[in-house]
C-alpha positions as CSV (number, residue, x, y, z in Angstrom):
1,X,-44.8,-2.9,52.3
2,X,-45.9,-6.3,53.3
3,X,-43.5,-7.9,50.8
4,X,-40.7,-5.8,52.2
5,X,-41.4,-7.0,55.7
6,X,-41.5,-10.6,54.4
7,X,-38.1,-10.0,52.8
8,X,-36.9,-8.6,56.1
9,X,-38.0,-11.8,57.9
10,X,-36.5,-14.0,55.2
11,X,-33.1,-12.2,55.3
12,X,-33.0,-12.3,59.1
13,X,-33.7,-16.0,59.2
14,X,-31.1,-16.7,56.5
15,X,-28.5,-14.7,58.3
16,X,-29.2,-16.5,61.6
17,X,-29.0,-19.9,60.0
18,X,-25.9,-19.0,58.1
19,X,-24.1,-17.6,61.1
20,X,-25.1,-20.6,63.2
21,X,-23.6,-22.9,60.6
22,X,-20.3,-20.9,60.6
23,X,-20.2,-21.2,64.4
24,X,-20.7,-25.0,64.6
25,X,-19.1,-26.5,61.5
26,X,-16.1,-24.5,60.1
27,X,-14.3,-24.4,63.5
28,X,-13.9,-28.2,63.3
29,X,-11.9,-27.7,60.0
30,X,-8.3,-26.7,60.2
31,X,-7.7,-23.0,59.5
32,X,-6.8,-22.3,55.9
33,X,-8.1,-23.0,52.5
34,X,-10.5,-25.8,53.4
35,X,-12.1,-23.8,56.1
36,X,-12.4,-20.9,53.7
37,X,-14.1,-23.2,51.2
38,X,-16.7,-24.2,53.8
39,X,-17.4,-20.5,54.5
40,X,-17.6,-19.2,50.9
41,X,-21.2,-20.3,50.3
42,X,-22.3,-18.2,53.2
43,X,-20.3,-15.2,51.9
44,X,-22.0,-15.6,48.5
45,X,-25.4,-15.7,50.2
46,X,-24.6,-12.6,52.2
47,X,-23.7,-10.8,48.9
48,X,-27.1,-11.6,47.5
49,X,-29.3,-10.9,50.5
50,X,-29.4,-7.1,50.2
51,X,-30.9,-7.5,46.8
52,X,-34.1,-8.8,48.3
53,X,-35.0,-5.3,49.5
54,X,-36.5,-2.4,47.5
55,X,-36.3,0.1,50.4
56,X,-32.8,1.7,50.6
57,X,-33.0,1.8,54.4
58,X,-33.1,-2.0,54.6
59,X,-30.8,-2.7,51.7
60,X,-28.1,-0.4,53.0
61,X,-28.2,-1.9,56.5
62,X,-28.0,-5.5,55.1
63,X,-25.2,-4.4,52.7
64,X,-23.1,-2.9,55.6
65,X,-23.7,-5.6,58.1
66,X,-23.8,-8.8,56.0
67,X,-22.2,-8.1,52.6
68,X,-19.4,-6.0,54.0
69,X,-18.7,-6.5,57.6
70,X,-19.8,-10.2,58.2
71,X,-18.1,-11.4,55.0
72,X,-14.8,-9.8,55.8
73,X,-14.8,-11.2,59.3
74,X,-15.8,-14.7,58.2
75,X,-12.9,-14.7,55.7
76,X,-10.5,-13.6,58.4
77,X,-12.0,-16.3,60.7
78,X,-11.1,-18.9,58.0
79,X,-7.4,-18.2,58.7
80,X,-7.8,-17.7,62.5
81,X,-7.7,-13.9,62.2
82,X,-9.9,-11.0,63.3
83,X,-12.5,-10.6,66.1
84,X,-13.9,-14.1,65.7
85,X,-10.6,-15.6,66.8
86,X,-10.4,-17.0,69.4
87,X,-13.9,-18.5,68.9
88,X,-16.5,-16.6,71.1
89,X,-17.9,-18.6,74.0
90,X,-21.5,-19.0,72.6
91,X,-23.5,-18.5,69.5
92,X,-25.0,-15.2,70.5
93,X,-21.6,-13.6,71.1
94,X,-20.4,-15.1,67.8
95,X,-23.3,-13.6,66.0
96,X,-22.8,-10.2,67.5
97,X,-19.1,-10.1,66.7
98,X,-19.8,-11.4,63.1
99,X,-22.6,-9.1,62.1
100,X,-22.1,-5.9,64.1
101,X,-19.2,-3.3,64.1
102,X,-17.9,-4.2,67.5
103,X,-14.7,-5.8,68.8
104,X,-13.4,-6.6,72.3
105,X,-11.1,-3.9,73.7
106,X,-7.4,-4.8,73.6
107,X,-6.0,-1.8,75.3
108,X,-8.5,-0.3,77.8
109,X,-6.5,2.9,78.5
110,X,-5.6,3.8,74.9
111,X,-8.6,6.2,74.5
112,X,-9.2,7.4,78.0
113,X,-7.8,10.8,77.2
114,X,-10.9,11.8,75.1
115,X,-13.2,14.1,77.2
116,X,-16.7,12.7,77.6
117,X,-18.3,16.1,76.7
118,X,-16.9,15.8,73.1
119,X,-19.6,13.4,72.0
120,X,-22.6,15.6,73.0
121,X,-21.0,18.5,71.1
122,X,-20.8,16.3,68.0
123,X,-24.4,15.3,68.4
124,X,-25.3,19.0,68.6
125,X,-23.3,19.9,65.5
126,X,-24.9,16.9,63.7
127,X,-28.4,18.2,64.6
128,X,-27.6,21.6,63.3
129,X,-26.2,20.2,60.0
130,X,-29.3,18.0,59.5
131,X,-31.5,21.0,59.6
132,X,-29.2,23.1,57.4
133,X,-28.9,20.6,54.6
134,X,-32.7,20.7,54.2
135,X,-32.3,24.2,52.7
136,X,-29.7,23.2,50.2
137,X,-31.3,25.2,47.3
138,X,-30.4,28.3,49.3
139,X,-26.7,27.4,49.9
140,X,-23.7,27.9,47.7
141,X,-22.6,24.6,46.0
142,X,-19.1,24.6,47.6
143,X,-20.5,25.2,51.1
144,X,-23.2,22.5,50.5
145,X,-20.5,20.0,49.6
146,X,-18.5,20.7,52.8
147,X,-21.6,20.5,54.9
148,X,-22.6,17.2,53.3
149,X,-19.1,15.8,54.0
150,X,-19.3,16.9,57.7
151,X,-22.8,15.4,57.9
152,X,-21.5,12.0,56.5
153,X,-18.6,11.8,58.8
154,X,-20.5,12.8,61.9
155,X,-23.5,10.5,61.1
156,X,-21.2,7.5,60.8
157,X,-19.3,8.3,63.9
158,X,-22.4,9.0,66.1
159,X,-24.2,5.9,64.9
160,X,-21.3,3.5,65.5
161,X,-20.6,5.1,68.9
162,X,-24.2,4.5,70.0
163,X,-24.0,0.9,68.7
164,X,-20.8,0.4,70.8
165,X,-22.5,1.7,73.9
166,X,-25.6,-0.6,73.4
167,X,-23.5,-3.7,72.8
168,X,-21.2,-2.9,75.7
169,X,-24.3,-3.1,77.9
170,X,-25.7,-6.2,76.2
171,X,-22.5,-8.2,76.2
172,X,-21.1,-6.9,79.5
173,X,-17.7,-6.4,77.9
174,X,-15.5,-3.4,77.1
175,X,-15.4,-2.8,73.3
176,X,-13.0,-1.0,71.1
177,X,-14.0,2.5,70.1
178,X,-14.6,2.9,66.4
179,X,-13.1,6.4,66.1
180,X,-10.3,8.4,67.8
181,X,-11.0,12.0,67.0
182,X,-10.3,11.9,63.2
183,X,-10.2,15.8,63.0
184,X,-6.9,15.6,65.0
185,X,-5.1,13.6,62.3
186,X,-1.7,14.8,61.5
187,X,-1.4,12.8,58.3
188,X,-3.3,10.5,55.9
189,X,-1.6,7.5,57.6
190,X,-2.8,8.8,61.0
191,X,-6.3,9.4,59.7
192,X,-6.9,6.0,58.0
193,X,-4.8,3.8,60.2
194,X,-5.2,5.2,63.7
195,X,-8.3,7.4,63.9
196,X,-11.0,6.8,61.3
197,X,-13.1,3.6,61.6
198,X,-10.5,1.6,63.5
199,X,-12.3,-1.7,63.3
200,X,-12.5,-1.5,59.5
201,X,-8.8,-0.5,59.4
202,X,-7.9,-3.5,61.5
203,X,-9.9,-5.9,59.3
204,X,-8.5,-4.5,56.0
205,X,-5.0,-4.5,57.5
206,X,-5.3,-8.2,58.4
207,X,-7.3,-9.3,55.4
208,X,-5.8,-7.2,52.5
209,X,-2.7,-5.3,53.4
210,X,-0.6,-8.0,55.1
211,X,-1.4,-10.7,52.5
212,X,-0.8,-8.3,49.6
213,X,2.5,-7.0,51.1
214,X,3.6,-10.6,51.8
215,X,3.0,-11.6,48.2
216,X,4.6,-8.4,46.8
217,X,7.8,-8.8,49.0
218,X,8.5,-12.0,47.3
219,X,8.5,-10.3,43.9
220,X,10.0,-6.9,44.6
221,X,11.7,-4.7,47.1
222,X,10.2,-4.0,50.5
223,X,9.4,-0.4,49.6
224,X,7.5,-1.5,46.6
225,X,5.8,-4.3,48.6
226,X,4.6,-1.7,51.1
227,X,3.3,0.5,48.2
228,X,1.4,-2.4,46.7
229,X,0.0,-3.3,50.1
230,X,-1.4,0.2,50.5
231,X,-2.7,0.3,47.0
232,X,-4.5,-3.1,47.3
233,X,-6.0,-2.1,50.6
234,X,-7.5,1.2,49.4
235,X,-8.6,-0.4,46.1
236,X,-10.6,-3.1,47.9
237,X,-12.0,-0.5,50.2
238,X,-13.1,1.6,47.2
239,X,-14.7,-1.4,45.5
240,X,-16.6,-2.3,48.7
241,X,-18.0,1.2,48.8
242,X,-19.1,1.0,45.2
243,X,-20.8,-2.3,46.0
244,X,-22.6,-0.6,48.9
245,X,-23.9,2.2,46.7
246,X,-25.0,-0.3,44.1
247,X,-27.2,-2.1,46.7
248,X,-28.8,1.3,47.6
249,X,-29.4,2.9,44.1
250,X,-29.2,-0.2,41.8
251,X,-27.3,1.7,39.1
252,X,-24.1,1.1,37.2
253,X,-21.1,2.4,39.3
254,X,-19.5,5.6,38.2
255,X,-16.2,4.6,39.9
256,X,-15.6,8.0,41.5
257,X,-15.5,6.5,45.0
258,X,-13.0,3.9,43.9
259,X,-10.8,6.7,42.5
260,X,-11.1,8.6,45.8
261,X,-9.7,5.6,47.7
262,X,-7.1,4.8,45.1
263,X,-5.9,8.5,45.3
264,X,-5.7,8.3,49.0
265,X,-3.9,5.0,48.8
266,X,-1.3,6.5,46.5
267,X,-0.9,9.6,48.6
268,X,-0.7,7.6,51.9
269,X,2.0,5.3,50.4
270,X,4.0,8.4,49.2
271,X,3.6,10.0,52.6
272,X,4.9,6.9,54.4
273,X,7.9,6.7,52.0
274,X,8.7,10.3,52.7
275,X,8.5,9.8,56.4
276,X,11.0,6.9,56.2
277,X,13.5,9.3,54.6
278,X,14.6,11.0,57.8
279,X,16.7,13.5,56.0
280,X,13.6,15.0,54.3
281,X,12.0,15.5,57.7
282,X,15.0,17.5,58.9
283,X,15.0,19.7,55.7
284,X,11.3,20.4,56.0
285,X,9.8,20.0,59.5
286,X,6.0,20.4,59.7
287,X,4.4,21.5,62.9
288,X,1.4,19.4,64.2
289,X,-1.1,22.3,63.7
290,X,0.0,22.8,60.1
291,X,-0.1,19.1,59.4
292,X,-3.6,18.7,60.8
293,X,-4.8,21.6,58.6
294,X,-3.1,20.2,55.5
295,X,-4.6,16.8,56.1
296,X,-8.1,18.1,56.6
297,X,-7.9,20.4,53.6
298,X,-6.7,17.5,51.4
299,X,-9.5,15.3,52.7
300,X,-12.2,17.9,52.2
301,X,-11.0,18.8,48.7
302,X,-10.7,15.2,47.5
303,X,-14.0,14.2,49.3
304,X,-15.9,17.0,47.6
305,X,-14.4,16.2,44.3
306,X,-14.7,12.4,44.2
307,X,-16.6,11.0,47.2
308,X,-19.6,13.3,47.7
309,X,-21.1,13.4,44.1
310,X,-22.2,9.8,44.4
311,X,-23.5,10.4,47.9
312,X,-25.6,13.4,46.7
313,X,-26.9,11.5,43.7
314,X,-28.0,8.8,46.0
315,X,-29.9,11.4,48.1
316,X,-29.9,9.2,51.3
317,X,-31.2,11.9,53.6
318,X,-34.4,12.6,51.8
319,X,-34.9,8.9,50.9
320,X,-34.3,7.8,54.5
321,X,-36.7,10.3,55.9
322,X,-39.4,9.4,53.3
323,X,-39.0,5.6,53.8
324,X,-39.1,6.0,57.6
325,X,-42.3,8.0,57.4
326,X,-43.7,5.3,55.1
327,X,-42.9,2.6,57.7
328,X,-44.4,4.6,60.5
329,X,-47.6,5.1,58.5
330,X,-47.7,1.4,57.6
331,X,-47.4,0.3,61.2
332,X,-49.9,3.0,62.4
333,X,-52.5,1.6,59.9
334,X,-51.8,-2.0,61.0
335,X,-52.1,-1.0,64.7
336,X,-55.4,0.8,64.1
337,X,-56.7,-2.2,62.1
338,X,-55.6,-4.6,64.9
339,X,-57.6,-2.5,67.4
340,X,-60.7,-2.6,65.1
341,X,-60.8,1.2,64.6
342,X,-60.6,1.2,60.8
343,X,-63.6,3.6,60.5
344,X,-61.6,6.1,62.6
345,X,-58.7,5.8,60.3
346,X,-60.9,6.5,57.3
347,X,-62.3,9.6,59.0
348,X,-58.8,10.8,59.8
349,X,-57.7,10.4,56.2
350,X,-60.8,12.2,55.0
């Protein structure tokens, strides 16, 4: 455990030095390829830092914040895009907007219609699910998959919402919400583009979709360019998720998650194409309630088929609990040793 904490200090120091470098030097270089070249060594370092951990609780956090989020935002910053442009007023704010899933709010009234009592209900449901999944040997496999999927969605939403509140207080600024009630999605495009993980959607749109569509439009029709833009975006998203799981379990990818995102990319592109054909909408109008149900059913079925198997093999719930207890026990022993009560600790263990 001492080696793990040394790795934590090392990774933290490397991240601070690297972000400080990106704040002071690259902005002096004109936006474009040369600024990108000045940032790429930091991106390579951030890809390697999660490998210094053996505990999944540390490697997963480092992978999400540094290898995924920070790298994408720094690449966008190289071209004067994303939440780091315009340049934040000081190093602390630059670090926060680089390494944490937050972004200044652009339209303060866009999400005011969401009742405040919805979040406590989600926390209550999450608490119930966290207790239910412990008894997974007693549950039918299909029900277990659905409960795991709900658990994953709620845990991500609750964690990022809490982070948003904390950084709103720390920075004294209104921040964009990460989610906009995904269960109300009327289509795949609505789910991925307007409701689920909005900050990631904005980053992928600026960093992958727009460049891929721009390149494709020069080679093919606009419809095919749009299709290639969607496909490239979801493919990159799938590969980034595979990389995240590699950091956690250190095993060869099975590519199920990549196929999950590729499938959703293909279906989203097809859906957008159908929507643009107005005559098809007049022939077969779909009510919002029906479209919400179809969207959620498709998401649950494909998620249980392709997304969840990797999650279940990773077993993050049990591993996270065990590693947290291990950390608590380590610090308890260190605290007792610091106070000079080692003999009491021996008696307690006996």
